[in-house]
N, C-alpha and C positions, 0 to 999 in steps of 0.2 A: 262201298269202297272203304278201306282204312284211311284214317287221316293220320296224316303225317306233318308234325309243325313243323319238321327241319326242313319241308319245301318254302315255308315261309320264313323261317328267322334269319332276320339279318345279323352278323357275326357282331359281338362288342366289339369295338376298337376305341381308344381315346379319338376324340375331337368328331366324331363321325357319327351321321344318325343313327337311331336305334329303332324307331318306331315303324313295324309294318302294321297296321291297320288290317289289312288279312289275317294276319295270324293272330291277333287279340279275337278278329271275329269269327275264325274257325275254332278256336280254343272255346268261344262263349255257344257257338252252333252246336257240336259234338260233345257237351259238357250234360251227363243222364245225371246226376247224382240220386242216389237212394238212400234209406237209414246206414246201412252198415259203411260207406263208401263216406258220408258225412262223420260218421261217428268217427272211422279211420284218421281223416283229415286234421278233426279236431284233437285227435289224441294227441298226432302228432304237434300240433302249434304249442299244447301244453307242455309237451318234454323240451320245448322253446328253441324247435328249429323252424326256420324260415318257411312257406308255403312255396311251391310252384303255382305257373302263371296256371298249368292245369288244375292244378287242385284250388286255387282262388275261383278258378271258373264253376267249379262243382260247388262252390258255396255260394256265388251268384246267382245258381242257378235252383238252388234248394229252395222253393216258394213252397212246400207244405208248411203250415203254421208248425209242427211239432218239430221239424230240423230248423226252421226260421230261430225258435226258442233254445231248442240245442244249441245253434251258435253264438245265439243273446247271452246262455249258461255259459258255454265256454271261453267266451270274451271275456265276464267278470272275472272268473277262475285265475284266467292267465293276467290280466288288469293287478289281481290282486297278489300273484304270487311276483311278478315282476319290480310294481312299482310299490306295492305296499298302498298306504292312504293318502300320501303325499299329492299334492295340487301345486304345479308352477303357478305363478302371478306374475303378469307383466301385464304395461299398459303400452297402445302404439304411440305415438308422435308423429303428425305430421306437418313435416318441414315445409313443405310446398307442394302447391297442385300444378304449377304450369306445365303444359304437356303436349307433346309433337305428333301423338297419335290420336287416332280416329275411331276408338274400340267401341262397337255398336252399343256394349253393356256398361259403359262408364260414363260418369259425371264429370270425370278430369278432360275426355275427349275434345279435340280441339273444335268441333262443330257447334258443342254447347257454348253460345253466345253469352247464355244467360249465368254460365260460371262466374265465380268473383274470384280471380287469379290474386295468391296473394303467395308470398315468400318470407317466410321468419325472417327480420333481422337478428343480428349478433346478439342484442339487448333483449328483443322478444322473445330468442332460443334462451336463454338464459333465467328468466323469468317463469316460462313453460318450465325449464326442470325445478327451478325450483316450489313450482307450487307442487309439481309431481313428488318430490322428494319430501316436502311436509307433508304430504299424505301416506307417505311410508314405501311406495314405490323403489326399487332397487333395478329393476329389469326393463329395458325399453325396446322397441321396435323402432327405428326412424323410418317413415316414410317420404319416398319423393316422386314425383311425377318423373315422365320420361322427357325431359328435356337438357339442352342444349348448357344451362347454366349449372345445372347438377352434374357436373361433371366429377371423375374419380377423385380431384384435387377438393372439390369444394365438400363433397359428402367426410371425406377425412378431415378435415379441418372441421365441418360439423360434430363430428365424432367426439374430437380431441378436446372441444368447447363443451360438451356433454359431461364428458369424465371430469373437466375442472371444475364443474359447479358443486360447491357443497352450500349444504342448509342446515345450520345447528348441525347434529349428528347424522344427516341424511346424506346421500350419497349414489350416484348411479356407477353400478359395479359390472353392468353386461349392457352393451350396446348391439344390437342386432341391428339387421339394414333390411329394407323391402324398396328396392329401385330397379331400375332399369340394368339390364344384361351388359360385363363391361367384356373389353378386350381383355388379355393376360396382364399386362402391363396395368392396366387401371384395377384391377383383382390386386396386385401387387401395393399398388398405395392405398387401397384401405385397410389390406391386412396388416400393414404397418402402422395404422392408426391404433390397432388394437381392438377392432371389431371382434364380435361374435359370430353368430352364424349371419351369411348373406343368403336371402329368400328370393328365389324366384318363382313364379306359376308360369305353369306354361297356359293357364286357364281350359283352353280344351285341347287334346293331343290327338283329336281326329284332324287329320291334315285339312281336309275338306272344308271342315264346319271351322276350323279355326281362319282358312283365307277369307269366309266370309265374316266373319265379325273383327276381323283386321285389314280395312280396305285401303289404309293409308297408314305411314309414317314407318319406323325402321320396326316396330312391332311385326310390321306385316311379313317379317322375315321368320317363318316357321324354322327353318334351321338353326338360325342364328341363335334363336331363346331358348330352343331343345337342346343346345348342345353350350349354351351360357356357363352350367354349373361344371362341365366337364374343363372349361378354360379357367374356373376358379381353382379346380383339384391341381391341374397343371402349374398356376399360379403360388402352391401351397397353401390357399386357403380350404381347410379341410374340414370346416363344418358350414355345410352347407341344407336348405332347405329346399322342399318340392310342394307344388299342390297344384290342386286344377280348381275351377271356379264349377263347382255342379248345376247343370238347370241351363248350359250350353250346350249339351250332349246328353248321349244314352249315360245315365250315372255309371251302368255295372260296365262300359267301356272306358269310362273314365278311371273307375277303380283298377281293372287291370292295366291300365297303361302307366297308373302310379306304382304299379309291382315292378311292372318292366323298367321302366324310369330308377328305382332302388336297387333292382338286379344291375342295372348295365352298372352303375356307379362302382356297386362291389365287385363285380368284374374286372374293370378297367384299373379301380382305384383301391382294391382291399375295403374299402368301407364305404355304408348306403349313407342314407339322407340323413342328419342331426332331427331333420323334424319333416311330419306331413303336414299339410293343411286342406280342407276338405270345405271351405267356407259355401254356402248355397247362396244363389244370385238374390240380391234383395232390389227394391226401388231404389232409382239412381234418378237424379233431376235430367225432364225431359227424354227418361227413355223408355220404350215400351218393347217388349220381348214378347214374343206368340204365348209362351208359358208351354210350347210342345213339350219339352225336357223337364218339366219342372218335376222336383224330386219330393214325396211326401213325408211327413214326418217319422212314417213306420219306415219307410226304406232308408233314410237317412240315418236313422240310429241304428238299424240293421246293417249300413253299409260302412258304419263305423267300429260294429263288431267285428264284420269280414275282414278290415284294415286290421284291427288288434291281432287277431289272428293270423294273420298273412306275414307280418313284420314286428314279431314280439319285442323286439328291443329299442323301437323308433319312436319318439316322441309324437306324440299327435294334439295336436293344436283346435282348439275351437273358440273362436271369436264370438264377438256380442252381436255380431250379425243375426245370434240365436236366441229363441226366448228363453226365460231362466228355466222353465220346465223342461225346455229340450236340453239345456246346457248340463241339467243336474243328472238325464237320463245318460248322455252322451259318457259323462264321466264314468258312471257304471261299469260301460263297455269298453273301453280303452283309452279316453282322452287324459292326459297328463297335464298339459298345460290351458290356460284361459287368460281371457283378458280381464280387467277390472277395473272399474272407475272410468271407462273409456270414454273419451271426447273424439269425434273425428275433424269438428269446424276446427279450422287453421287458428292457435290462439285461445283456444277455449279453455284450455286448463288455467290458465293465468289470468282468464278475464271474462266477462259474461258476454256471449253472442246473439244478437239479434236472431231469436228463433224462428221470424219469419223467414229468416235468408238461410235456414239452417241448410238445407236441399243445394242451395246455391253455393256454399263452403265445403262441403263435405261429398267423399267421392259413392258412399251407398248409404241407406238406412240401417240405422242400429236397432235392436230388439231387447237389450239388456242395458238399460243405463243408470242401474244402481250405483254408489258410489262403492269405492275400494272396500271398506269397511261393513258394510252390511253383505258382500261378498264373502266376504273372511267369515261373518259370523255364522251365516250361513254352513259354509264351508265345515267350520268349529262342530257347529250345531249339529252335524250329518257325521260326524267323524274324521274328517279329511284334515290333513295338515295342510295350512295354507303355507305354499316355500316361495321365499325371493333368492335362496343359496345359490350361489355362483362357484361353489369352492371349484368343481372340475376345471371350469376355465381357467382360475387363478393357479392350480396347480396340474396344469397341461394336459388334463386329461380330456385332449379331442381327437376327432377325426379317429383315426386308427388305434388311437392309445386308450379312446373312449370305447371302443367295440372292444378292446380287451377288458377293459373294466366293466363293460355292462353285461356280456354274454355269459360271464359263468353265473352273472346271477348278483353281483354287488351293488347293485342300484338301490335294490331295498335295504340292502346292510347299511350302505353310507348316509344312501339322500333320508333316509328317515330319520338319523339323529343331526344330519345337517340342515333340516327343514326348521328347526326349533328355534326360529332367529327372530321374530318379530310378532308382536301383539299392540295395537293399540290400548288407549287407556280403558274403553267401556266394551273390547272386547278381554282384559288381558284375564281375569277369572277366570273363562272360560278356555282362554288357549292354556293356561298354567293344568287346567284341571285335565286337557285333553294331553298334556304333556306327559303329564302323572302317568295317564292310562296307557300310554304307548309306551314308557319305559317298563311298566311292570308287564307288557306280553310281549317285548323284547328278546329274541331267543338267547343261548349262551354263546352264540358269537359275539353277541354284540358289547361293548365297552362300556355298559352301564354304569359304572362306578366312575369311568371319564367323563360321561355326558353329565352326570350329577355334577362334577366338578365343574365342569362349562358352566353350566346352568346356576351355579353357586358366583362364579366369575361375572354372568352377564347380569346377574340380580345386583352386584356390586358396580356396575356401571361399565364395565370392558364391554368391547364389541367385536365384531368379525372374528368368532372360533369358528372352527372348520373343522372338517379330518380332512 
């Protein structure tokens, strides 16, 4: 019998659920890739076109080693064509770990009585931001547990405080949020504070698995969480980030669901997610999962390559959950943003935290704890440009306007020169050498003379220059 996906498809309507597990499973069941099909799909992506669910399923089911290598190679070429060698750096700042949910995979869950609950007070928050600015950070994502104390008004006040902290020449220019879903009025409140991206992970998109992992708390409501970013868009907050916690369910299903979520946002709001995140489950305080859905390193990097081909213009975030070697490989296949110098213990940027209590103060383990400058030094040595640029947000290139800017291929053209903005003293020599190399490689469309003029102004002490 011929497979008819229309039988399963839920129409895209604002504020309504859009995931049909049967639709995704049928696409995966019926996808029968061969070499010519996979090559055609990769060629479509290299022409900078988004892939359909059916095409994504073909790549996910392509298990032949030669096809997997073709997928990886296509992702490498697409990453270079769209993003060049720029890698955006940021840091997470955990503001509070109080939580009313009992997620089975999380160290913050209510049943974890060993967890040390902490919320930064006003002065502690300022000290944390100052410490991050002293290290050179300019982009933060503020992380909050889901708790009544962390209201939209509280989040907005924290954001305004962070933006107001100046330490020497340091300042935070972009504050993103990872917090509980809000109602529309709540999203309007945090938008007024000038936030960047509001990031909400569905964790797992499979409804039955979701129910098992979230036995209590507000997060138990699958639909309320699934439609959260619809509410954000309806409230005028047009930069949103989606994600899934890989290791809770079949990784192929989660990739398909992420693409379905991106398609839904584009269908309803004419703009897809600004970023996609794909953290792998890591150990957390007093958490034990069966490992049934554990994602191997090979499948993980393969999955990243498939996501890059499926959504050419969406930013892809890889966190310090992963080992440095995995991060190096993932950057080649499509990752465009990473955190560096990360500390998950609340209050740990400004002061040392008792290492024996780490797991009782953090949400999960990290596997790349190198200082920011070490990560930058390695990126430069590998030919990548570390970037703290926030020009797009200050020039209003967000949401649909960012799509208009990015789809014609302007990310590489504008973001590469805007990336040459920071190098600490011991990395400066390598940084300036890399900048000079990049200037010599820019095409005729780049304003090389203008870039050089700005660089001279930077050397003279001027800051915050951008296209």
